[in-house]
C-alpha positions as CSV (number, residue, x, y, z in Angstrom):
1,M,0.2,-0.3,-0.2
2,A,2.7,2.3,0.8
3,G,4.7,1.2,-2.0
4,S,2.0,2.3,-4.3
5,L,2.3,5.9,-2.9
6,L,5.2,6.4,-4.5
7,P,5.5,8.5,-7.5
8,V,6.4,6.3,-10.8
9,G,9.7,7.1,-12.4
10,K,11.3,8.4,-9.2
11,A,14.2,6.8,-8.3
12,V,14.8,5.5,-4.6
13,L,17.1,7.8,-2.3
14,R,19.3,5.4,-0.7
15,S,21.2,6.6,2.4
16,R,25.5,7.4,1.6
17,Q,27.3,4.2,1.8
18,P,31.4,4.7,3.2
19,S,33.9,3.9,0.0
20,N,37.0,2.5,0.4
21,C,38.2,4.7,-2.7
22,Y,39.6,8.1,-2.3
23,A,37.7,11.0,-3.9
24,F,39.0,14.1,-5.1
25,N,37.4,17.7,-4.3
26,A,37.6,20.2,-7.1
27,D,39.3,22.6,-4.7
28,L,43.1,21.3,-4.8
29,Q,45.1,22.9,-2.3
30,H,48.4,24.3,-4.0
31,P,51.8,21.8,-2.7
32,K,53.2,25.1,-0.8
33,S,49.9,25.1,1.3
34,I,49.8,21.8,2.4
35,P,50.5,21.4,6.4
36,I,52.9,18.8,5.9
37,L,55.4,20.4,3.4
38,P,56.9,23.2,6.2
39,L,57.5,20.0,8.6
40,Y,59.4,18.0,5.9
41,K,61.3,21.3,4.6
42,K,62.3,22.1,8.3
43,R,63.8,18.3,8.5
44,V,65.1,18.4,5.6
45,K,66.9,21.6,6.6
46,Q,68.1,20.2,10.4
47,N,69.9,17.1,8.3
48,N,71.2,19.2,6.4
49,T,72.8,21.7,9.1
50,L,73.8,18.3,10.8
51,N,75.7,16.8,7.9
52,K,77.1,20.3,7.5
53,S,78.7,20.7,11.6
54,V,79.6,16.8,10.8
55,L,82.0,17.8,8.1
56,L,83.5,21.2,9.4
57,S,84.2,19.7,12.9
58,P,87.5,20.4,13.9
59,L,88.6,16.3,13.6
60,V,87.8,16.3,9.9
61,C,88.8,19.9,9.3
62,Q,92.1,18.8,10.7
63,Y,92.4,15.3,8.4
64,R,91.1,17.2,5.3
65,L,93.1,20.2,5.8
66,K,96.1,19.0,6.9
67,P,98.8,18.7,3.7
68,V,101.4,16.0,3.0
69,S,104.9,17.0,3.1
70,A,107.0,16.3,-0.4
71,L,110.0,15.2,1.2
72,D,108.2,12.5,3.5
73,S,106.7,10.4,0.4
74,D,110.1,8.4,0.3
75,V,109.7,6.9,4.4
76,A,109.2,3.6,4.3
77,R,105.4,3.0,5.6
78,P,103.8,-0.3,6.2
79,I,100.5,-0.7,4.6
80,D,98.8,-2.9,6.8
81,Q,99.7,-6.0,9.0
82,S,100.5,-8.6,6.2
83,S,103.5,-6.2,5.0
84,E,104.9,-6.5,8.5
85,D,104.1,-10.2,8.8
86,L,106.0,-10.5,5.4
87,K,109.3,-8.6,6.6
88,S,109.5,-10.9,9.4
89,S,108.8,-14.4,7.5
90,K,111.9,-16.6,6.9
91,S,111.8,-16.3,3.3
92,F,112.1,-12.6,3.2
93,K,115.1,-12.3,5.7
94,Q,117.0,-15.0,3.6
95,W,116.2,-13.5,0.3
96,D,117.1,-9.9,1.9
97,S,120.5,-11.2,2.9
98,L,121.1,-12.5,-0.7
99,T,120.6,-9.4,-2.1
100,A,122.7,-7.7,0.3
101,K,125.6,-10.5,-0.6
102,F,125.3,-9.6,-4.4
103,A,125.3,-6.0,-3.8
104,G,128.2,-6.4,-1.9
105,A,130.0,-8.6,-5.1
106,A,129.6,-5.6,-6.9
107,N,132.7,-3.7,-5.3
108,I,134.7,-6.5,-7.4
109,P,133.4,-4.8,-10.7
110,F,133.9,-1.8,-9.7
111,L,137.7,-2.3,-9.2
112,I,137.9,-4.1,-12.4
113,L,136.6,-0.8,-14.4
114,Q,138.9,1.6,-12.5
115,L,142.1,-0.1,-11.6
116,P,143.1,-0.8,-15.1
117,Q,142.7,3.2,-16.1
118,I,144.5,4.7,-12.3
119,I,147.2,2.0,-13.3
120,L,147.5,3.2,-16.8
121,N,147.5,6.9,-15.4
122,A,150.2,6.3,-13.0
123,R,152.8,4.7,-15.7
124,N,151.8,7.8,-18.3
125,L,152.7,10.7,-15.1
126,L,155.9,8.1,-14.1
127,A,156.5,8.2,-17.8
128,G,156.3,11.9,-18.2
129,N,153.4,11.6,-20.7
130,Q,151.0,14.0,-19.5
131,A,149.2,14.5,-23.3
132,A,148.4,10.7,-22.7
133,L,145.6,11.6,-20.0
134,F,144.3,14.3,-22.3
135,A,142.2,11.3,-23.9
136,V,140.5,11.4,-20.5
137,P,137.4,13.9,-20.5
138,W,137.4,15.0,-17.4
139,L,133.7,16.0,-17.3
140,G,132.5,12.8,-17.6
141,M,134.5,11.6,-14.9
142,F,133.3,14.6,-12.8
143,T,129.9,13.7,-13.7
144,G,129.8,10.1,-12.7
145,L,132.0,11.5,-9.4
146,L,128.8,13.6,-8.9
147,G,126.3,10.9,-9.6
148,N,127.9,8.6,-6.8
149,L,128.1,10.9,-4.4
150,S,124.6,12.2,-4.5
151,L,123.6,7.9,-4.5
152,L,125.8,7.5,-1.6
153,S,124.1,10.4,0.1
154,Y,120.3,8.5,-0.6
155,F,121.6,4.8,0.5
156,I,123.0,6.2,3.6
157,K,120.0,8.1,4.2
158,K,118.3,4.5,3.6
159,R,120.9,2.1,5.7
160,E,122.1,0.3,2.8
161,T,125.3,-0.8,4.3
162,E,126.0,-2.8,1.2
163,V,125.4,-0.2,-1.4
164,V,126.9,2.4,0.7
165,V,130.1,0.8,0.4
166,V,129.8,0.3,-3.3
167,Q,129.0,4.0,-3.8
168,T,132.2,5.0,-1.4
169,L,134.4,2.8,-3.9
170,G,132.9,4.3,-6.6
171,V,133.5,7.8,-5.1
172,V,137.4,7.2,-4.2
173,T,138.2,5.2,-7.3
174,I,136.8,8.3,-9.0
175,Y,138.2,10.7,-7.3
176,I,141.7,9.2,-8.0
177,V,141.4,9.3,-11.2
178,I,140.3,13.3,-11.2
179,S,143.6,13.7,-8.9
180,Q,145.8,12.1,-11.9
181,L,144.1,14.0,-14.6
182,A,144.4,17.5,-12.6
183,M,148.2,16.2,-12.0
184,A,148.3,16.1,-15.5
185,G,146.9,19.6,-16.3
186,S,144.2,17.9,-18.4
187,M,141.8,19.4,-15.3
188,P,141.5,22.9,-14.6
189,L,143.0,23.4,-10.9
190,P,140.2,25.9,-9.7
191,H,137.9,22.5,-10.6
192,Y,140.1,20.2,-9.1
193,A,139.7,22.2,-5.8
194,V,136.6,22.8,-5.5
195,T,136.0,19.6,-6.0
196,S,138.4,17.8,-3.5
197,V,136.4,20.5,-1.0
198,V,133.0,18.9,-1.7
199,I,133.9,15.1,-1.9
200,A,135.6,15.5,1.5
201,C,132.4,17.5,3.1
202,G,130.4,14.9,1.7
203,L,132.3,11.7,2.6
204,V,132.4,13.5,6.7
205,V,129.1,14.5,6.3
206,N,127.4,11.0,4.8
207,F,129.7,8.8,7.5
208,M,128.5,11.4,10.1
209,N,125.0,11.0,9.6
210,Y,125.2,7.0,9.1
211,F,127.0,6.5,12.9
212,H,123.8,8.9,14.1
213,L,126.7,11.8,14.8
214,L,125.2,14.5,12.1
215,N,122.2,17.7,13.0
216,P,119.4,16.8,11.1
217,V,119.4,20.6,9.8
218,I,122.8,19.9,8.7
219,W,122.2,16.8,6.7
220,R,118.9,18.9,5.0
221,Y,121.0,21.3,4.1
222,W,123.5,19.0,2.4
223,E,120.5,16.9,1.2
224,D,120.0,20.5,-1.2
225,F,123.2,21.4,-1.8
226,I,123.8,17.9,-3.7
227,T,120.4,18.2,-5.4
228,I,121.2,22.0,-6.9
229,A,124.7,20.9,-7.8
230,G,123.6,18.0,-9.5
231,L,120.8,19.1,-11.2
232,S,122.8,22.0,-12.2
233,A,126.0,20.0,-13.5
234,L,124.4,17.9,-15.4
235,P,122.7,20.4,-18.1
236,Q,125.7,22.0,-18.5
237,V,127.9,19.1,-19.0
238,M,125.8,17.3,-21.3
239,W,125.9,21.2,-23.7
240,S,130.1,20.6,-23.1
241,T,130.0,17.8,-25.0
242,F,129.2,19.4,-28.2
243,I,130.9,22.3,-27.6
244,P,132.4,22.0,-31.2
245,Y,128.9,22.6,-32.7
246,V,127.4,25.0,-30.1
247,P,128.7,27.8,-28.3
248,N,130.6,27.9,-25.7
249,T,129.0,29.5,-23.1
250,I,127.1,28.8,-19.0
251,L,123.7,29.3,-19.9
252,P,122.0,25.9,-19.6
253,G,124.3,25.7,-16.1
254,A,122.7,28.9,-15.3
255,V,118.8,28.2,-16.1
256,A,119.4,24.8,-14.6
257,F,120.7,26.6,-11.5
258,V,117.9,29.1,-10.9
259,L,115.7,25.9,-11.5
260,A,116.8,23.9,-8.7
261,I,117.3,26.5,-6.6
262,L,113.1,27.0,-7.3
263,A,112.5,23.6,-6.8
264,V,114.6,23.1,-3.8
265,F,112.6,26.5,-2.3
266,M,109.2,24.6,-3.1
267,V,109.8,21.6,-1.6
268,S,111.3,23.2,1.1
269,F,108.3,25.4,2.6
270,D,105.9,22.5,1.2
271,I,104.4,25.2,-2.0
272,C,103.7,22.0,-3.9
273,S,101.2,20.3,-1.4
274,L,99.8,23.9,-0.6
275,Y,99.3,24.6,-4.1
276,M,97.4,21.4,-4.7
277,W,95.3,21.8,-1.9
278,L,94.0,25.1,-2.7
279,L,93.3,23.6,-6.5
280,L,91.6,20.7,-4.7
281,Q,89.6,22.9,-2.2
282,G,89.0,25.6,-5.3
């Protein structure tokens, strides 16, 4: 009866049922106006501040900003515990002893190479044949002497006893040949005098350092001196070998001398490390 009272063609109204679907409102808010975004931005800002405080902490800054000295690159540092175990192993000690014996045996070839020249020069001097000694170029002998002295300083620093003996023998034998050339007049006397002073001081300084009797500051000055002398003498000697075809000038040695002083100055004050650090930071 009641159903008959409903108008024909009219749909039955039903109550609103809950739904699991999300309805989108036409009045969408701008993302900046959503209340949760300020909280997210605040959290991100706090995280950035925390990361910056950690990265710029004194410990991290001290680790990152500390320059590395270029002079300490040749100091032996163990990489890990395995390298220390290798050095203390029996096989390593055996190989180390074997290589030391071979290095000590190198004294025999050095003597065989230099003794004939020394004996021949002595015979020519005793016979009054000084002209025969002019066939031996004193510049080449001087370069070899300076090279042996530089290597002697290097191996003294490394405490390589066998190699030190070999280099000392090389310095002494070459100096004997140079002395014979100076007696014959092949080598100018002023050059021989300066060479003698350098060799005498070099041997004294090196062996005082070997027996821990030398101030480290003096050893540092000696290293700088031998570096400048070696870098200056080598280009000049190479230039002098072509003197018949090139002008007789000291320009190569002078340019090398200035560059050597500049290089030693930069290494002494760690300018190279500071420049590289600034380059990486910039």
